[in-house]
Structures are given as C-alpha cells and as structure tokens.
GUBAVEX-458427 format. One line per 5 residues: for each residue x, y, z of N, C-alpha, C, O. Coordinates in Angstrom, 3 decimals, m for minus. Atoms other than C-alpha are relative to their C-alpha. Example, Ala and Ser with C-alpha at 12.3 -4.5 7.8 and 13.67 -1.06 7.14 Angstrom:
2
0.890,m1.190,0.000,12.300,m4.500,7.800,0.900,1.200,0.000,1.936,1.181,0.665  m0.820,m1.190,m0.060,13.670,m1.060,7.140,m0.770,1.090,0.730,m0.261,2.198,0.899
//
This chain:
156
m0.708,m0.663,1.065,27.163,m10.192,m26.719,1.490,m0.260,0.182,2.028,m0.119,1.281  m1.425,0.313,m0.031,30.713,m11.133,m27.557,0.820,1.231,m0.374,0.327,2.159,m1.015  m0.956,m1.004,0.445,33.728,m8.916,m27.964,0.876,m0.654,m1.056,1.291,m1.804,m0.908  m0.836,0.514,1.075,35.715,m9.353,m31.149,1.331,0.730,0.026,1.387,1.959,0.006  m1.349,m0.546,0.069,39.469,m8.861,m31.146,0.398,0.044,m1.467,0.363,m0.982,m2.147
m0.353,m0.147,1.408,40.594,m7.505,m34.517,1.511,0.097,m0.110,2.134,0.991,0.461  m1.449,0.051,0.190,44.134,m8.394,m35.562,0.308,0.086,m1.485,m0.415,m0.469,m2.312  m0.427,m0.098,1.392,45.944,m7.515,m38.769,1.394,m0.607,m0.138,2.175,m0.609,0.813  m1.317,0.615,0.233,48.962,m9.256,m40.341,1.130,1.011,0.142,0.894,2.219,0.117  m1.150,m0.912,m0.134,52.464,m7.822,m39.918,0.126,0.923,m1.213,0.093,0.472,m2.358
m0.189,m0.980,1.055,52.923,m4.639,m41.919,m1.261,0.408,m0.742,m1.178,1.207,m1.675  1.243,m0.323,0.693,49.270,m4.416,m42.984,m0.638,1.246,0.609,m0.411,1.582,1.772  0.741,m1.161,m0.471,47.090,m1.337,m42.720,m1.226,m0.454,0.787,m1.592,m1.630,0.767  1.154,0.320,m0.840,44.093,m1.181,m40.415,m1.185,m0.504,m0.815,m1.995,m1.281,m0.309  1.146,0.396,0.820,41.649,m1.649,m43.311,0.295,m1.203,m0.898,m0.395,m1.413,m1.896
m0.375,1.173,0.788,43.323,m4.802,m44.654,m1.103,m1.054,0.057,m1.658,m1.324,1.122  1.065,1.013,0.052,40.839,m7.466,m45.806,0.431,m1.319,0.645,m0.404,m2.192,0.883  m0.480,1.203,m0.679,43.052,m10.140,m44.196,m0.111,0.110,1.514,0.366,m0.765,2.237  0.172,m0.176,m1.444,42.144,m8.789,m40.755,m0.750,m1.197,0.570,m1.682,m1.719,m0.042  0.598,1.182,m0.618,41.218,m11.581,m38.400,m0.830,0.425,1.204,m0.350,1.160,2.067
0.921,m0.311,m1.088,38.239,m11.303,m36.053,m0.100,m1.236,0.891,m0.559,m2.290,0.451  0.032,1.108,m0.945,38.536,m13.512,m32.971,m1.036,0.332,1.064,m0.905,1.325,1.780  1.050,m0.215,m0.994,35.419,m13.802,m30.812,0.529,m0.353,1.382,0.896,m1.499,1.642  m0.485,0.225,m1.356,36.471,m13.395,m27.195,m1.204,m0.291,0.888,m1.750,0.599,1.540  1.145,0.421,m0.791,33.735,m15.349,m25.507,m0.018,m1.509,0.117,0.925,m2.184,m0.297
0.130,1.439,m0.181,32.529,m18.819,m24.654,m0.181,m0.673,m1.355,m0.999,m0.243,m2.168  0.082,0.744,1.253,33.036,m21.296,m27.498,m0.552,m1.397,0.283,0.071,m2.190,0.989  0.606,1.317,m0.214,30.708,m24.297,m27.556,0.821,m1.110,m0.628,0.925,m2.197,m0.060  m0.826,1.022,0.647,32.938,m26.175,m29.993,1.213,m0.327,0.852,1.624,m1.483,0.946  m1.151,0.231,m0.877,35.874,m25.704,m27.641,m0.418,m0.751,1.262,0.371,m1.518,1.814
0.481,0.714,m1.180,33.752,m26.958,m24.740,m0.267,m1.468,m0.322,0.066,m2.351,0.469  0.348,1.380,0.353,32.536,m30.065,m26.577,1.207,m0.829,m0.424,1.309,m2.002,m0.066  m1.182,0.710,0.514,35.834,m31.007,m28.269,1.248,0.839,0.251,1.796,1.406,m0.694  m1.101,m0.933,m0.295,38.648,m29.138,m26.476,1.295,m0.279,m0.742,1.879,0.644,m1.309  m1.286,0.300,0.647,41.695,m30.953,m27.879,m0.097,0.196,m1.512,0.802,0.772,m2.123
0.175,m0.133,1.448,40.355,m31.092,m31.429,m0.119,1.469,m0.385,0.441,1.899,m1.394  0.158,m1.427,0.282,39.348,m27.428,m31.293,1.347,0.704,0.040,1.658,1.509,m0.839  m1.315,m0.623,m0.098,42.814,m26.403,m30.131,0.893,m0.384,m1.173,1.621,0.459,m1.697  m0.825,0.437,1.125,44.484,m28.478,m32.844,m0.443,0.642,m1.312,0.395,0.953,m2.158  0.459,m0.672,1.222,42.274,m26.960,m35.560,0.371,1.481,m0.009,0.454,2.099,m1.070
m0.432,m1.402,m0.097,43.299,m23.513,m34.284,1.518,0.131,0.011,2.049,1.212,0.269  m1.459,0.053,0.089,46.976,m24.534,m34.641,0.697,0.305,1.319,1.778,0.894,1.341  m0.598,m0.092,m1.325,47.653,m24.537,m30.918,0.548,m1.376,0.343,m0.004,m2.081,1.187  m0.498,1.370,m0.020,49.794,m27.661,m31.219,0.381,m0.483,1.387,m0.109,m1.524,1.826  m0.503,0.470,m1.297,51.523,m27.901,m27.845,m1.120,m0.112,1.032,m1.231,m1.117,1.733
1.097,0.020,m0.967,48.497,m27.014,m25.763,m1.040,m1.031,m0.398,m1.599,m1.707,0.467  0.965,0.994,0.470,46.218,m29.175,m27.934,0.425,m1.420,0.324,m0.393,m2.237,0.747  m0.507,1.343,m0.318,48.423,m32.235,m27.486,m0.031,m0.228,1.511,m0.377,m1.318,1.965  0.044,0.128,m1.460,48.706,m31.573,m23.738,m1.422,m0.239,0.495,m1.638,m1.054,1.393  1.406,0.192,m0.383,44.913,m31.304,m23.434,m0.470,m1.388,m0.408,m1.214,m2.026,0.337
0.394,1.342,0.439,44.466,m34.516,m25.450,0.556,m1.066,0.948,m0.157,m1.999,1.317  m0.603,0.957,m0.938,46.883,m36.406,m23.174,m0.714,0.057,1.347,m0.982,m0.980,1.954  0.704,m0.154,m1.272,45.159,m34.999,m20.092,m1.403,m0.595,m0.067,m1.853,m1.230,0.888  1.337,0.588,0.154,41.727,m35.983,m21.432,0.059,m1.524,m0.012,m0.778,m2.184,0.602  m0.138,1.463,0.047,42.896,m39.520,m22.178,0.293,m0.550,1.393,m0.257,m1.581,1.781
m0.292,0.473,m1.359,44.346,m39.862,m18.672,m1.211,0.141,0.918,m1.414,m0.695,1.798  1.214,m0.146,m0.808,41.118,m38.536,m17.139,m1.043,m1.047,m0.369,m1.785,m1.513,0.496  0.931,1.058,0.414,39.080,m41.012,m19.184,0.429,m1.341,0.592,m0.413,m2.138,1.005  m0.465,1.255,m0.603,41.278,m43.852,m17.948,m0.248,m0.014,1.510,m0.416,m1.082,2.098  0.287,m0.090,m1.430,40.718,m42.614,m14.384,m1.477,m0.268,0.299,m1.829,m0.638,1.419
1.430,0.257,m0.179,36.953,m42.952,m14.904,m0.283,m1.458,0.350,m1.245,m1.743,1.064  0.257,1.420,m0.221,37.233,m46.755,m14.822,0.273,m0.437,1.433,m0.236,m1.470,1.869  m0.268,0.334,m1.391,38.566,m46.760,m11.263,m1.206,0.396,0.851,m1.875,1.390,0.567  1.196,m0.207,m0.811,35.898,m46.924,m8.577,m0.061,1.356,0.680,m1.098,2.017,0.630  0.011,m1.258,m0.736,36.906,m43.879,m6.528,0.359,1.201,m0.873,0.277,2.339,m0.409
m0.450,m1.087,0.858,38.101,m41.813,m9.478,m1.067,0.582,m0.898,m0.772,1.476,m1.691  1.033,m0.454,0.930,34.761,m41.257,m11.211,m0.321,1.483,0.187,m0.230,2.257,m0.765  0.396,m1.392,m0.242,33.673,m37.982,m9.576,1.163,0.976,m0.191,0.974,1.998,m0.851  m1.107,m0.933,0.255,37.140,m36.337,m9.477,0.351,0.111,m1.484,0.661,1.195,m1.978  m0.304,m0.032,1.432,37.744,m37.319,m13.091,m1.047,0.802,m0.764,m0.715,1.572,m1.666
1.087,m0.733,0.657,34.368,m35.967,m14.151,0.123,1.504,0.257,m0.051,2.304,m0.663  m0.156,m1.420,m0.332,34.942,m32.657,m12.334,1.234,0.600,m0.675,1.192,1.740,m1.137  m1.205,m0.491,0.676,38.464,m32.313,m13.745,m0.239,0.159,m1.500,0.233,1.116,m2.114  0.336,m0.084,1.425,37.152,m33.016,m17.254,m0.865,1.236,m0.275,m0.649,1.941,m1.260  0.856,m1.176,0.147,34.460,m30.347,m16.809,0.806,1.286,0.147,0.617,2.231,m0.620
m0.839,m1.187,m0.195,37.002,m27.837,m15.486,0.915,0.239,m1.200,1.086,1.378,m1.636  m0.861,m0.129,1.170,39.361,m28.533,m18.384,m0.771,0.536,m1.199,m0.287,1.409,m1.919  0.824,m0.463,1.113,36.571,m28.058,m20.902,m0.381,1.471,0.167,m0.367,2.232,m0.801  0.355,m1.402,m0.236,35.496,m24.789,m19.272,1.180,0.935,m0.236,1.018,2.010,m0.815  m1.182,m0.844,0.203,39.043,m23.416,m19.265,0.290,0.170,m1.485,0.580,1.278,m1.937
m0.269,m0.095,1.440,39.527,m24.235,m22.952,m1.082,0.823,m0.691,m0.773,1.619,m1.578  1.095,m0.728,0.639,36.090,m22.860,m23.896,0.061,1.499,0.298,m0.295,2.315,m0.552  m0.049,m1.414,m0.369,36.645,m19.586,m22.036,1.300,0.678,m0.406,1.289,1.843,m0.804  m1.301,m0.613,0.260,40.361,m19.001,m22.609,0.615,m0.385,m1.339,1.675,0.133,m1.690  m0.519,0.409,1.296,40.876,m20.672,m25.989,0.179,1.143,m0.980,1.229,1.229,m1.617
m0.196,m1.127,0.913,40.259,m17.508,m28.034,1.166,0.905,0.380,1.812,1.483,m0.494  m1.143,m0.801,m0.436,42.841,m15.676,m25.930,1.302,m0.667,m0.430,2.257,0.020,m0.793  m1.183,0.715,0.469,45.374,m18.391,m26.791,0.245,0.245,m1.486,1.386,0.414,m1.916  m0.120,m0.270,1.434,44.671,m17.860,m30.482,0.535,1.415,m0.216,1.409,1.631,m1.056  m0.451,m1.387,0.125,45.136,m14.103,m30.070,1.467,0.138,0.398,2.228,0.847,m0.260
m1.402,m0.060,m0.430,48.397,m14.578,m28.172,0.944,m0.591,m1.032,2.032,m0.061,m1.259  m0.891,0.593,1.002,49.820,m16.859,m30.833,0.115,0.910,m1.218,1.178,0.978,m1.835  m0.076,m0.935,1.125,48.945,m14.320,m33.530,0.878,1.202,0.343,1.682,1.633,m0.483  m0.838,m1.141,m0.369,50.518,m11.437,m31.621,1.466,m0.413,0.148,2.360,0.410,m0.053  m1.383,0.486,m0.065,53.620,m13.582,m31.065,0.620,m0.072,m1.391,1.841,m0.005,m1.539
m0.486,0.024,1.381,53.872,m13.817,m34.862,m0.098,1.384,m0.635,m0.198,1.500,m1.857  m0.027,m1.412,0.410,53.827,m9.973,m35.086,m1.302,0.509,m0.611,m1.282,1.503,m1.337  1.276,m0.569,0.393,50.136,m9.537,m35.821,m0.301,1.149,0.951,0.132,1.134,2.103  0.293,m1.189,m0.791,48.807,m6.212,m34.554,m1.445,m0.030,0.466,m2.364,m0.199,m0.335  1.351,m0.113,m0.540,45.820,m5.963,m32.249,m0.472,1.416,m0.262,0.027,2.362,0.348
0.462,m1.327,0.412,43.925,m3.065,m33.827,m1.113,0.550,0.874,m1.128,1.734,1.213  1.159,m0.493,m0.724,40.713,m2.903,m31.867,m0.722,m1.154,0.676,m0.492,m2.321,0.363  0.910,0.947,m0.621,38.205,m4.655,m29.638,m1.400,0.574,m0.181,m1.690,1.685,0.262  1.330,m0.485,0.333,34.618,m4.364,m30.805,m1.056,m0.902,0.637,m1.086,m2.099,0.354  1.119,0.810,m0.501,31.580,m5.528,m28.814,m1.105,m0.036,m1.049,m1.544,1.009,m1.530
1.034,0.151,1.027,28.998,m6.903,m31.241,m0.725,m1.326,0.196,m0.151,m2.272,0.737  0.751,1.247,m0.159,26.265,m9.554,m31.320,0.448,m1.116,m0.944,0.280,m2.294,m0.629  m0.452,1.021,0.950,27.735,m11.332,m34.373,1.171,0.531,m0.822,1.532,1.704,m0.737  m1.189,m0.352,0.770,30.673,m11.339,m36.756,m0.276,1.080,m1.041,0.532,1.992,m1.211  0.315,m0.980,1.048,28.963,m9.370,m39.533,m0.105,1.409,0.576,0.387,2.368,m0.019
0.126,m1.308,m0.634,28.093,m6.533,m37.172,1.359,0.513,0.450,1.649,1.701,0.310  m1.345,m0.399,m0.425,31.632,m6.501,m35.761,0.820,0.500,m1.185,1.523,1.505,m1.074  m0.721,m0.448,1.196,33.087,m6.249,m39.273,m0.495,1.360,m0.461,0.303,2.227,m0.819  0.572,m1.275,0.436,30.712,m3.425,m40.163,0.434,1.140,0.917,0.811,2.210,0.439  m0.408,m1.034,m0.958,31.503,m1.471,m36.985,1.477,0.340,m0.182,1.846,1.514,m0.222
m1.442,m0.239,0.088,35.259,m1.907,m37.365,0.374,0.715,m1.290,1.068,1.731,m1.251  m0.416,m0.603,1.259,35.600,m1.100,m41.059,m0.616,1.385,m0.189,m0.019,2.226,m0.862  0.574,m1.337,0.046,33.243,1.881,m40.725,0.833,0.963,0.840,1.104,2.086,0.415  m0.801,m0.878,m0.854,35.284,3.281,m37.835,1.373,0.266,m0.603,1.918,1.357,m0.438  m1.295,m0.203,0.654,38.517,2.771,m39.787,m0.139,0.999,m1.145,0.722,1.860,m1.330
0.221,m0.929,1.106,37.077,4.584,m42.802,m0.206,1.423,0.501,0.287,2.370,m0.112  0.219,m1.325,m0.573,35.935,7.494,m40.632,1.303,0.564,0.533,1.571,1.755,0.370  m1.278,m0.464,m0.554,39.332,7.689,m38.909,0.952,0.455,m1.093,1.736,1.379,m0.878  m0.882,m0.399,1.100,41.113,7.916,m42.267,m0.426,1.324,m0.611,0.415,2.041,m1.153  0.481,m1.255,0.575,38.922,10.845,m43.382,0.192,1.180,0.943,0.105,2.330,0.510
m0.178,m1.054,m0.978,39.549,12.822,m40.187,1.281,0.767,m0.287,2.290,0.160,m0.647  m1.251,m0.748,0.181,42.063,15.670,m40.501,0.966,m0.308,1.140,0.568,m0.668,2.248  m1.026,0.284,m1.003,45.301,15.229,m38.664,m0.111,0.996,1.153,m0.428,2.165,0.933  0.045,m0.891,m1.154,45.395,16.675,m35.167,1.211,0.906,m0.029,2.292,0.491,m0.446  m1.144,m0.920,0.031,47.579,19.734,m34.787,1.075,m0.436,0.982,0.787,m1.025,2.024
m1.109,0.350,m0.879,50.992,19.247,m33.274,0.075,1.012,1.143,m0.482,2.104,1.035  m0.115,m0.951,m1.117,51.852,20.865,m29.938,0.655,1.311,m0.399,0.417,2.335,0.241  m0.627,m1.247,0.444,53.959,23.415,m31.831,m1.039,0.959,m0.574,m0.819,2.170,m0.569  1.038,m0.847,0.571,50.753,24.706,m33.472,m0.908,0.602,1.071,m1.643,1.553,0.807  0.869,m0.507,m1.066,49.029,25.276,m30.172,0.569,1.319,0.517,1.784,1.478,0.639
m0.448,m1.271,m0.560,49.182,28.780,m28.801,m0.616,0.162,1.378,m1.738,m0.276,1.632  0.498,m0.253,m1.341,48.807,29.818,m25.219,m0.788,1.289,m0.032,m0.259,2.340,m0.394  0.837,m1.202,m0.005,45.950,32.234,m24.879,0.094,0.660,1.367,m0.008,0.006,2.405  m0.056,m0.757,m1.246,46.292,34.935,m22.293,m1.421,0.403,0.379,m2.183,0.863,m0.471  1.338,m0.412,m0.405,43.171,35.579,m20.235,m0.141,1.510,m0.097,0.818,2.257,0.096
0.266,m1.430,0.096,41.566,38.941,m20.726,0.131,0.629,1.386,m0.034,m0.038,2.407  m0.164,m0.685,m1.277,42.166,41.581,m18.054,m1.308,m0.079,0.764,m2.370,0.284,0.258  1.195,0.119,m0.823,39.760,40.906,m15.253,m0.773,m1.281,m0.292,m1.847,m1.499,0.270  0.682,1.250,0.313,38.844,37.524,m16.736,0.223,m1.036,1.086,0.978,m0.816,2.033  m0.135,1.043,m1.003,38.550,34.340,m14.796,1.334,m0.700,m0.159,1.878,m0.777,m1.260
m1.261,0.718,0.004,41.655,32.426,m13.883,m0.240,m1.459,0.329,m1.378,m1.926,0.370  0.109,1.391,m0.377,42.388,28.869,m12.944,m0.312,m0.106,1.481,0.093,0.747,2.271  0.295,0.237,m1.402,41.080,27.508,m9.697,m1.494,0.018,0.259,m2.312,0.244,m0.633  1.407,0.057,m0.374,37.868,27.226,m7.830,m0.581,1.373,0.317,m1.785,1.590,0.178  0.493,m1.304,m0.432,37.642,30.820,m6.659,0.609,1.092,m0.868,1.729,0.948,m1.360
m0.528,m1.160,0.723,38.055,34.147,m8.435,1.026,0.700,0.863,0.913,0.737,2.088  m1.061,m0.676,m0.766,41.139,36.075,m7.460,m0.326,1.469,0.174,0.271,2.113,1.036  0.397,m1.406,m0.071,39.510,39.509,m7.979,1.188,0.906,m0.138,1.267,1.922,0.552  m1.144,m0.847,0.274,42.768,40.930,m9.258,1.119,m0.155,1.007,2.141,0.518,0.875  m1.045,0.185,m1.002,44.790,39.746,m6.262,0.969,m1.081,m0.449,0.676,m1.867,m1.350
m0.974,1.049,0.272,47.875,37.592,m6.347,0.041,m0.987,1.093,0.811,m1.946,1.030
//
C-alpha cells in the first residue's frame, strides 16, 4: 500500500480540485527509465545529471573490468530514482509554494482521493473549537478527588 502526499497550489483551499496526489512509493517507470521519468516530471537538473551518469556507466560496460561495477552502479542509481523520485517531485512543488495538506495511505489513487476529500468535507462541517478564553477552570467539589496518584484525604 502506498502513501499519497496531497499538495495544493499556492493560495488554494484544501478542497481544491487542482490538488496533486503524489504516490510516495516505488515507481516502476522510474526504475526502468530513470532519466526520462525525471525529465517528464520536470526535474531538469537531476534528470540531466542522471542521463549523463547513465551514459558514462554504459560506456564503462565496454571495458573488461568495468562490467560488474557499472552494472551495480546502474542498479543502485535506478533504485535511488525509483524510491526517492516522488520525494523530489514533492520538494519541487513545495519550493514553488505548494502546500502539503495531508498524507493518506491507500491502495490506489481513487481510494486516496475519496479518503482525502471526505475528510476535508467532514472537517469543514465540524464546529470551531472553543478558544482558551472560553474554557473555565472547574473547582473540585469539597472532598472530591484531586490531582495525583493518591488521595490527599483533606490534607495539604
């Protein structure tokens, strides 16, 4: 089950239909095509760096002793992009003043949307919590229990 990070555009309300749901989990597309995936997600600098690194690792494959290290480095690079790529997308959105509203664990996108928008609708219908000025300090009744683990039995 993936967790979905819900972000809204700058100045938007929590129930905005432009809310973006980013699945924070392993991405197969990012594992298979890391540089292309990053570029399609508008992660330009990191995408170009990954593409250059992949090309250099492919050129290292042709050398006799570089096959296994190149293969392991390529696998590690793909795993890092597949696992941390969604976090990069979230960071770039928050850098552009998007607001992280919630994190919802759900098996798929439709369920995550349903959970989030239902919880937002319920939160809007809830009455406002009273302010601390509205709270009153209640005095315990004479002979009533006090704070602590043991009864004071009227002693100080």
